[in-house]
N, CA, C and O atoms as CSV, one atom per row, in Angstrom:
chain,resi,resn,atom,element,x,y,z
A,1,MET,N,N,71.156,134.235,91.341
A,1,MET,CA,C,71.339,133.000,90.307
A,1,MET,C,C,72.465,132.784,89.124
A,1,MET,O,O,72.350,133.344,88.034
A,2,ILE,N,N,73.412,132.035,89.404
A,2,ILE,CA,C,74.483,131.991,88.169
A,2,ILE,C,C,74.095,131.054,87.536
A,2,ILE,O,O,73.987,129.939,88.047
A,3,GLU,N,N,73.673,131.420,85.741
A,3,GLU,CA,C,73.331,130.353,84.986
A,3,GLU,C,C,74.692,129.472,84.640
A,3,GLU,O,O,75.545,130.173,84.095
A,4,LEU,N,N,74.979,128.465,84.782
A,4,LEU,CA,C,76.160,127.691,84.264
A,4,LEU,C,C,75.731,127.281,82.933
A,4,LEU,O,O,74.528,127.162,82.704
A,5,THR,N,N,76.572,127.061,82.069
A,5,THR,CA,C,76.869,126.564,80.685
A,5,THR,C,C,77.719,125.644,80.553
A,5,THR,O,O,78.722,125.637,81.267
A,6,ASP,N,N,77.472,124.594,79.530
A,6,ASP,CA,C,78.503,123.488,79.367
A,6,ASP,C,C,78.948,123.939,78.160
A,6,ASP,O,O,78.939,123.033,77.327
A,7,LYS,N,N,79.298,124.887,77.779
A,7,LYS,CA,C,79.993,125.497,76.599
A,7,LYS,C,C,81.334,126.149,77.376
A,7,LYS,O,O,81.447,127.349,77.624
A,8,VAL,N,N,82.268,125.180,77.689
A,8,VAL,CA,C,83.719,125.496,78.240
A,8,VAL,C,C,84.879,125.006,77.248
A,8,VAL,O,O,84.898,123.945,76.625
A,9,ILE,N,N,85.919,126.108,77.247
A,9,ILE,CA,C,87.138,125.661,76.226
A,9,ILE,C,C,87.994,124.969,77.323
A,9,ILE,O,O,88.003,125.156,78.540
A,10,GLY,N,N,88.454,124.423,76.824
A,10,GLY,CA,C,89.678,123.558,77.972
A,10,GLY,C,C,88.915,121.982,78.253
A,10,GLY,O,O,87.967,121.402,77.724
A,11,PRO,N,N,89.720,121.700,79.199
A,11,PRO,CA,C,89.315,120.293,79.833
A,11,PRO,C,C,87.693,120.572,80.272
A,11,PRO,O,O,87.204,121.642,80.635
A,12,LYS,N,N,87.108,119.424,80.138
A,12,LYS,CA,C,85.702,119.451,80.555
A,12,LYS,C,C,85.277,119.731,81.788
A,12,LYS,O,O,84.202,120.288,82.008
A,13,TYR,N,N,86.203,119.315,82.798
A,13,TYR,CA,C,86.156,119.439,84.187
A,13,TYR,C,C,85.971,121.075,84.752
A,13,TYR,O,O,85.610,121.451,85.867
A,14,ARG,N,N,86.297,121.753,83.744
A,14,ARG,CA,C,86.044,123.204,83.851
A,14,ARG,C,C,84.546,123.614,83.813
A,14,ARG,O,O,84.215,124.799,83.853
A,15,ILE,N,N,83.641,122.584,83.733
A,15,ILE,CA,C,82.283,122.910,83.538
A,15,ILE,C,C,81.647,122.964,84.998
A,15,ILE,O,O,80.800,123.797,85.320
A,16,LEU,N,N,82.198,121.893,85.920
A,16,LEU,CA,C,81.879,121.886,87.053
A,16,LEU,C,C,82.660,122.967,88.125
A,16,LEU,O,O,82.324,123.213,89.283
A,17,ASN,N,N,83.729,123.489,87.414
A,17,ASN,CA,C,84.724,124.037,88.533
A,17,ASN,C,C,83.775,125.152,89.545
A,17,ASN,O,O,83.938,125.175,90.765
A,18,PRO,N,N,82.899,125.941,88.919
A,18,PRO,CA,C,82.069,126.686,89.904
A,18,PRO,C,C,81.324,126.191,90.735
A,18,PRO,O,O,80.855,127.043,91.489
A,19,ILE,N,N,80.953,125.017,90.966
A,19,ILE,CA,C,79.970,124.187,91.705
A,19,ILE,C,C,81.229,123.665,92.757
A,19,ILE,O,O,81.095,123.925,93.953
A,20,LEU,N,N,82.239,123.053,92.374
A,20,LEU,CA,C,83.359,122.772,93.162
A,20,LEU,C,C,83.986,123.766,94.239
A,20,LEU,O,O,84.180,123.434,95.408
A,21,GLU,N,N,84.338,125.266,93.610
A,21,GLU,CA,C,84.726,126.056,94.296
A,21,GLU,C,C,83.469,126.424,95.166
A,21,GLU,O,O,83.648,126.102,96.341
A,22,LEU,N,N,82.371,126.947,94.950
A,22,LEU,CA,C,81.256,127.045,96.036
A,22,LEU,C,C,81.254,126.053,97.170
A,22,LEU,O,O,81.219,126.366,98.360
A,23,LEU,N,N,81.296,124.797,96.678
A,23,LEU,CA,C,81.480,123.747,97.687
A,23,LEU,C,C,82.618,123.683,98.880
A,23,LEU,O,O,82.490,123.411,100.074
A,24,LEU,N,N,83.899,124.074,98.023
A,24,LEU,CA,C,84.945,124.472,99.161
A,24,LEU,C,C,85.031,125.512,99.625
A,24,LEU,O,O,85.848,125.619,100.540
A,25,GLU,N,N,84.437,126.433,99.317
A,25,GLU,CA,C,84.256,127.663,99.886
A,25,GLU,C,C,83.336,127.496,101.231
A,25,GLU,O,O,83.487,128.158,102.258
A,26,SER,N,N,82.278,126.402,101.001
A,26,SER,CA,C,81.234,126.317,102.298
A,26,SER,C,C,81.875,125.303,103.093
A,26,SER,O,O,81.101,124.808,103.912
A,27,GLY,N,N,83.176,124.784,103.116
A,27,GLY,CA,C,83.766,124.155,104.185
A,27,GLY,C,C,84.158,122.578,103.536
A,27,GLY,O,O,84.704,121.785,104.302
A,28,ASN,N,N,83.954,122.281,102.543
A,28,ASN,CA,C,83.951,120.959,102.131
A,28,ASN,C,C,85.731,120.772,101.671
A,28,ASN,O,O,86.412,121.724,101.287
A,29,GLU,N,N,86.102,119.754,101.774
A,29,GLU,CA,C,87.337,119.517,101.126
A,29,GLU,C,C,87.705,118.533,100.261
A,29,GLU,O,O,87.049,117.493,100.191
A,30,VAL,N,N,88.873,118.767,99.454
A,30,VAL,CA,C,89.085,117.597,98.431
A,30,VAL,C,C,89.615,116.466,99.263
A,30,VAL,O,O,90.343,116.812,100.193
A,31,LEU,N,N,89.363,115.006,99.089
A,31,LEU,CA,C,89.835,113.863,99.453
A,31,LEU,C,C,91.274,113.870,99.080
A,31,LEU,O,O,92.140,113.807,99.953
A,32,THR,N,N,91.561,113.944,97.813
A,32,THR,CA,C,92.888,113.453,97.555
A,32,THR,C,C,94.041,114.419,97.733
A,32,THR,O,O,93.960,115.400,98.473
A,33,ASP,N,N,95.146,114.102,97.010
A,33,ASP,CA,C,96.357,115.374,96.933
A,33,ASP,C,C,96.155,116.134,95.573
A,33,ASP,O,O,96.864,117.077,95.222
A,34,TYR,N,N,95.189,115.658,94.901
A,34,TYR,CA,C,94.742,116.153,93.423
A,34,TYR,C,C,93.643,116.587,93.482
A,34,TYR,O,O,92.938,115.903,94.224
A,35,THR,N,N,92.907,117.811,92.836
A,35,THR,CA,C,91.429,117.788,92.688
A,35,THR,C,C,90.614,117.084,91.604
A,35,THR,O,O,89.442,116.742,91.762
A,36,TRP,N,N,91.368,116.884,90.429
A,36,TRP,CA,C,90.604,116.327,89.429
A,36,TRP,C,C,91.586,114.900,89.100
A,36,TRP,O,O,92.801,114.955,88.910
A,37,SER,N,N,90.783,113.668,89.084
A,37,SER,CA,C,91.808,112.675,88.578
A,37,SER,C,C,91.249,112.385,87.099
A,37,SER,O,O,90.119,112.821,86.878
A,38,SER,N,N,91.878,111.728,86.097
A,38,SER,CA,C,91.381,111.494,85.037
A,38,SER,C,C,91.688,109.871,84.604
A,38,SER,O,O,92.592,109.166,85.051
A,39,ASN,N,N,90.763,109.537,83.698
A,39,ASN,CA,C,90.872,108.272,83.041
A,39,ASN,C,C,90.563,108.234,81.577
A,39,ASN,O,O,90.857,109.286,81.009
A,40,PRO,N,N,90.043,107.297,80.805
A,40,PRO,CA,C,89.599,107.243,79.429
A,40,PRO,C,C,88.298,107.820,79.383
A,40,PRO,O,O,87.958,108.333,78.316
A,41,THR,N,N,87.536,107.830,80.312
A,41,THR,CA,C,86.122,108.013,80.261
A,41,THR,C,C,85.849,109.671,81.098
A,41,THR,O,O,84.883,110.390,80.846
A,42,GLY,N,N,86.678,109.925,81.857
A,42,GLY,CA,C,86.228,111.318,81.892
A,42,GLY,C,C,87.060,111.932,83.194
A,42,GLY,O,O,88.203,111.492,83.324
A,43,TYR,N,N,86.689,112.714,83.979
A,43,TYR,CA,C,87.149,113.089,85.542
A,43,TYR,C,C,86.481,113.054,86.561
A,43,TYR,O,O,85.264,113.237,86.543
A,44,LEU,N,N,87.191,112.799,87.688
A,44,LEU,CA,C,86.523,112.846,89.012
A,44,LEU,C,C,87.499,113.720,89.878
A,44,LEU,O,O,88.696,113.980,89.755
A,45,CYS,N,N,86.384,114.137,90.958
A,45,CYS,CA,C,86.820,114.820,91.926
A,45,CYS,C,C,86.180,114.459,93.298
A,45,CYS,O,O,84.991,114.777,93.301
A,46,ILE,N,N,86.533,113.976,94.296
A,46,ILE,CA,C,86.238,113.210,95.246
A,46,ILE,C,C,86.414,114.056,96.593
A,46,ILE,O,O,87.496,114.432,97.043
A,47,LEU,N,N,84.968,114.319,97.235
A,47,LEU,CA,C,84.945,115.399,98.282
A,47,LEU,C,C,85.158,114.646,99.714
A,47,LEU,O,O,84.926,113.437,99.719
A,48,LYS,N,N,85.488,115.124,100.658
A,48,LYS,CA,C,85.377,114.592,102.194
A,48,LYS,C,C,84.255,114.565,102.902
A,48,LYS,O,O,84.081,113.745,103.803
A,49,LYS,N,N,83.302,115.544,102.530
A,49,LYS,CA,C,81.938,115.577,103.045
A,49,LYS,C,C,80.611,115.456,102.110
A,49,LYS,O,O,80.684,115.631,100.893
A,50,PRO,N,N,79.521,115.175,102.704
A,50,PRO,CA,C,78.395,115.240,101.973
A,50,PRO,C,C,78.379,116.728,100.832
A,50,PRO,O,O,78.797,117.851,101.115
A,51,ILE,N,N,77.766,116.278,99.532
A,51,ILE,CA,C,77.456,117.170,98.539
A,51,ILE,C,C,76.353,118.179,99.207
A,51,ILE,O,O,75.213,117.778,99.444
A,52,ASP,N,N,76.781,119.547,99.500
A,52,ASP,CA,C,75.168,120.390,99.958
A,52,ASP,C,C,74.456,120.640,98.557
A,52,ASP,O,O,74.751,121.584,97.825
A,53,PHE,N,N,73.527,119.728,98.280
A,53,PHE,CA,C,72.718,120.059,97.114
A,53,PHE,C,C,71.719,121.333,97.199
A,53,PHE,O,O,71.317,122.065,96.295
A,54,ASP,N,N,71.497,121.348,98.362
A,54,ASP,CA,C,70.358,122.726,98.620
A,54,ASP,C,C,71.515,123.873,98.119
A,54,ASP,O,O,71.234,124.748,97.300
A,55,LEU,N,N,72.650,123.751,98.641
A,55,LEU,CA,C,73.389,125.376,98.085
A,55,LEU,C,C,73.594,125.565,96.751
A,55,LEU,O,O,73.502,126.658,96.193
A,56,ILE,N,N,73.990,124.076,95.988
A,56,ILE,CA,C,74.322,124.475,94.714
A,56,ILE,C,C,72.827,125.061,93.778
A,56,ILE,O,O,72.845,125.857,92.840
A,57,GLU,N,N,71.776,124.476,94.299
A,57,GLU,CA,C,70.364,124.484,93.778
A,57,GLU,C,C,70.171,126.083,94.077
A,57,GLU,O,O,69.375,126.670,93.345
A,58,SER,N,N,70.719,126.694,94.911
A,58,SER,CA,C,70.158,128.035,95.732
A,58,SER,C,C,71.070,129.084,94.761
A,58,SER,O,O,70.705,130.243,94.562
A,59,ARG,N,N,72.208,128.556,94.231
A,59,ARG,CA,C,73.095,129.577,93.624
A,59,ARG,C,C,73.159,129.222,92.217
A,59,ARG,O,O,73.718,130.065,91.516
A,60,PHE,N,N,72.626,127.950,91.500
A,60,PHE,CA,C,73.086,128.066,89.897
A,60,PHE,C,C,71.694,127.677,89.443
A,60,PHE,O,O,70.740,127.260,90.099
A,61,VAL,N,N,71.833,127.932,88.099
A,61,VAL,CA,C,70.633,127.430,87.114
A,61,VAL,C,C,71.551,126.522,86.279
A,61,VAL,O,O,72.442,126.839,85.491
A,62,LEU,N,N,71.125,125.366,86.636
A,62,LEU,CA,C,71.897,124.235,85.714
A,62,LEU,C,C,71.751,123.913,84.408
A,62,LEU,O,O,70.570,123.799,84.081
A,63,PRO,N,N,72.610,123.712,83.474
A,63,PRO,CA,C,71.942,123.300,82.118
A,63,PRO,C,C,71.487,121.559,82.345
A,63,PRO,O,O,71.826,120.761,83.218
A,64,LYS,N,N,70.760,121.439,81.382
A,64,LYS,CA,C,70.281,119.881,81.327
A,64,LYS,C,C,71.484,118.850,81.550
A,64,LYS,O,O,71.433,117.800,82.191
A,65,SER,N,N,72.666,119.437,80.817
A,65,SER,CA,C,73.674,118.218,81.056
A,65,SER,C,C,74.133,117.762,82.435
A,65,SER,O,O,74.516,116.657,82.818
A,66,ILE,N,N,73.978,118.983,83.109
A,66,ILE,CA,C,74.596,118.583,84.819
A,66,ILE,C,C,73.244,118.109,85.571
A,66,ILE,O,O,72.188,118.737,85.649
A,67,HIS,N,N,73.553,116.836,86.102
A,67,HIS,CA,C,72.805,116.213,86.897
A,67,HIS,C,C,73.202,116.204,88.520
A,67,HIS,O,O,74.300,115.906,88.990
A,68,LEU,N,N,72.155,116.561,89.151
A,68,LEU,CA,C,72.394,116.529,90.795
A,68,LEU,C,C,72.017,115.171,90.969
A,68,LEU,O,O,70.794,115.064,90.888
A,69,ASN,N,N,72.736,113.827,91.227
A,69,ASN,CA,C,72.286,112.793,91.694
A,69,ASN,C,C,72.494,112.598,93.182
A,69,ASN,O,O,73.485,112.165,93.770
A,70,LYS,N,N,71.486,112.962,93.591
A,70,LYS,CA,C,71.114,113.004,95.192
A,70,LYS,C,C,71.370,111.290,95.701
A,70,LYS,O,O,72.170,111.050,96.605
A,71,GLN,N,N,70.836,110.522,95.221
A,71,GLN,CA,C,70.638,109.351,95.685
A,71,GLN,C,C,72.289,108.671,95.950
A,71,GLN,O,O,72.579,108.040,96.966
A,72,PHE,N,N,73.163,108.925,94.927
A,72,PHE,CA,C,74.707,108.557,94.828
A,72,PHE,C,C,75.364,109.356,95.372
A,72,PHE,O,O,76.523,108.969,95.525
A,73,GLY,N,N,75.063,110.775,95.924
A,73,GLY,CA,C,75.940,111.857,96.195
A,73,GLY,C,C,76.790,112.211,95.418
A,73,GLY,O,O,77.975,112.213,95.751
A,74,GLU,N,N,76.253,112.708,93.825
A,74,GLU,CA,C,77.120,113.170,92.984
A,74,GLU,C,C,76.619,114.281,92.363
A,74,GLU,O,O,75.486,114.695,92.608
A,75,VAL,N,N,77.445,114.863,91.490
A,75,VAL,CA,C,77.122,116.274,90.944
A,75,VAL,C,C,77.693,115.534,89.503
A,75,VAL,O,O,78.876,115.197,89.455
A,76,ASP,N,N,76.844,115.316,88.411
A,76,ASP,CA,C,77.382,114.792,86.964
A,76,ASP,C,C,77.312,115.384,85.798
A,76,ASP,O,O,76.208,115.590,85.294
A,77,TYR,N,N,78.373,115.727,85.223
A,77,TYR,CA,C,78.049,116.251,83.803
A,77,TYR,C,C,78.455,115.154,82.480
A,77,TYR,O,O,79.484,114.481,82.425
A,78,GLY,N,N,77.454,115.183,81.551
A,78,GLY,CA,C,77.648,114.505,80.700
A,78,GLY,C,C,77.606,112.970,80.758
A,78,GLY,O,O,78.317,112.234,80.074
A,79,LEU,N,N,76.632,112.550,81.709
A,79,LEU,CA,C,76.419,111.243,82.291
A,79,LEU,C,C,77.637,110.326,82.276
A,79,LEU,O,O,77.661,109.345,81.533
A,80,GLY,N,N,78.804,110.682,83.214
A,80,GLY,CA,C,79.722,110.524,83.724
A,80,GLY,C,C,81.028,110.929,83.121
A,80,GLY,O,O,82.018,110.278,83.453
A,81,ALA,N,N,81.149,111.827,82.355
A,81,ALA,CA,C,82.171,112.668,81.934
A,81,ALA,C,C,82.932,113.424,82.741
A,81,ALA,O,O,84.152,113.457,82.584
A,82,VAL,N,N,82.407,114.017,83.553
A,82,VAL,CA,C,82.931,114.832,84.885
A,82,VAL,C,C,82.092,114.757,86.155
A,82,VAL,O,O,81.031,115.381,86.186
A,83,ILE,N,N,82.448,114.111,87.097
A,83,ILE,CA,C,81.769,113.656,88.310
A,83,ILE,C,C,82.298,114.431,89.512
A,83,ILE,O,O,83.515,114.573,89.628
A,84,ILE,N,N,81.479,114.928,90.395
A,84,ILE,CA,C,82.197,115.333,91.640
A,84,ILE,C,C,81.057,114.555,92.679
A,84,ILE,O,O,79.834,114.648,92.782
A,85,ARG,N,N,82.322,113.569,93.541
A,85,ARG,CA,C,81.580,112.654,94.196
A,85,ARG,C,C,82.034,112.965,95.691
A,85,ARG,O,O,83.111,113.520,95.907
A,86,CYS,N,N,81.071,112.544,96.830
A,86,CYS,CA,C,81.743,112.510,98.219
A,86,CYS,C,C,81.927,110.908,98.615
A,86,CYS,O,O,81.129,109.997,98.400
A,87,ALA,N,N,82.936,110.860,99.117
A,87,ALA,CA,C,84.032,110.018,99.628
A,87,ALA,C,C,82.753,108.842,100.387
A,87,ALA,O,O,83.123,107.845,101.007
């Protein structure tokens, strides 16, 4: 198990990069031509396929600031600051 931290230098989306990399390695794909979009409230990455939450939970120990929102198909850091979502 890899313990993730919410202490990252640089853009906040780097906090979820290990999760995104795992999802992409397992066969998911980014829907858009760019990985992360940004707006004044944060960053967003949209995936083509549903998020494999069991895979994430089997590989990572998540800090309390990262929420697996299974109901809406999202991985959310900082209550909307960085989101990975399925289309």
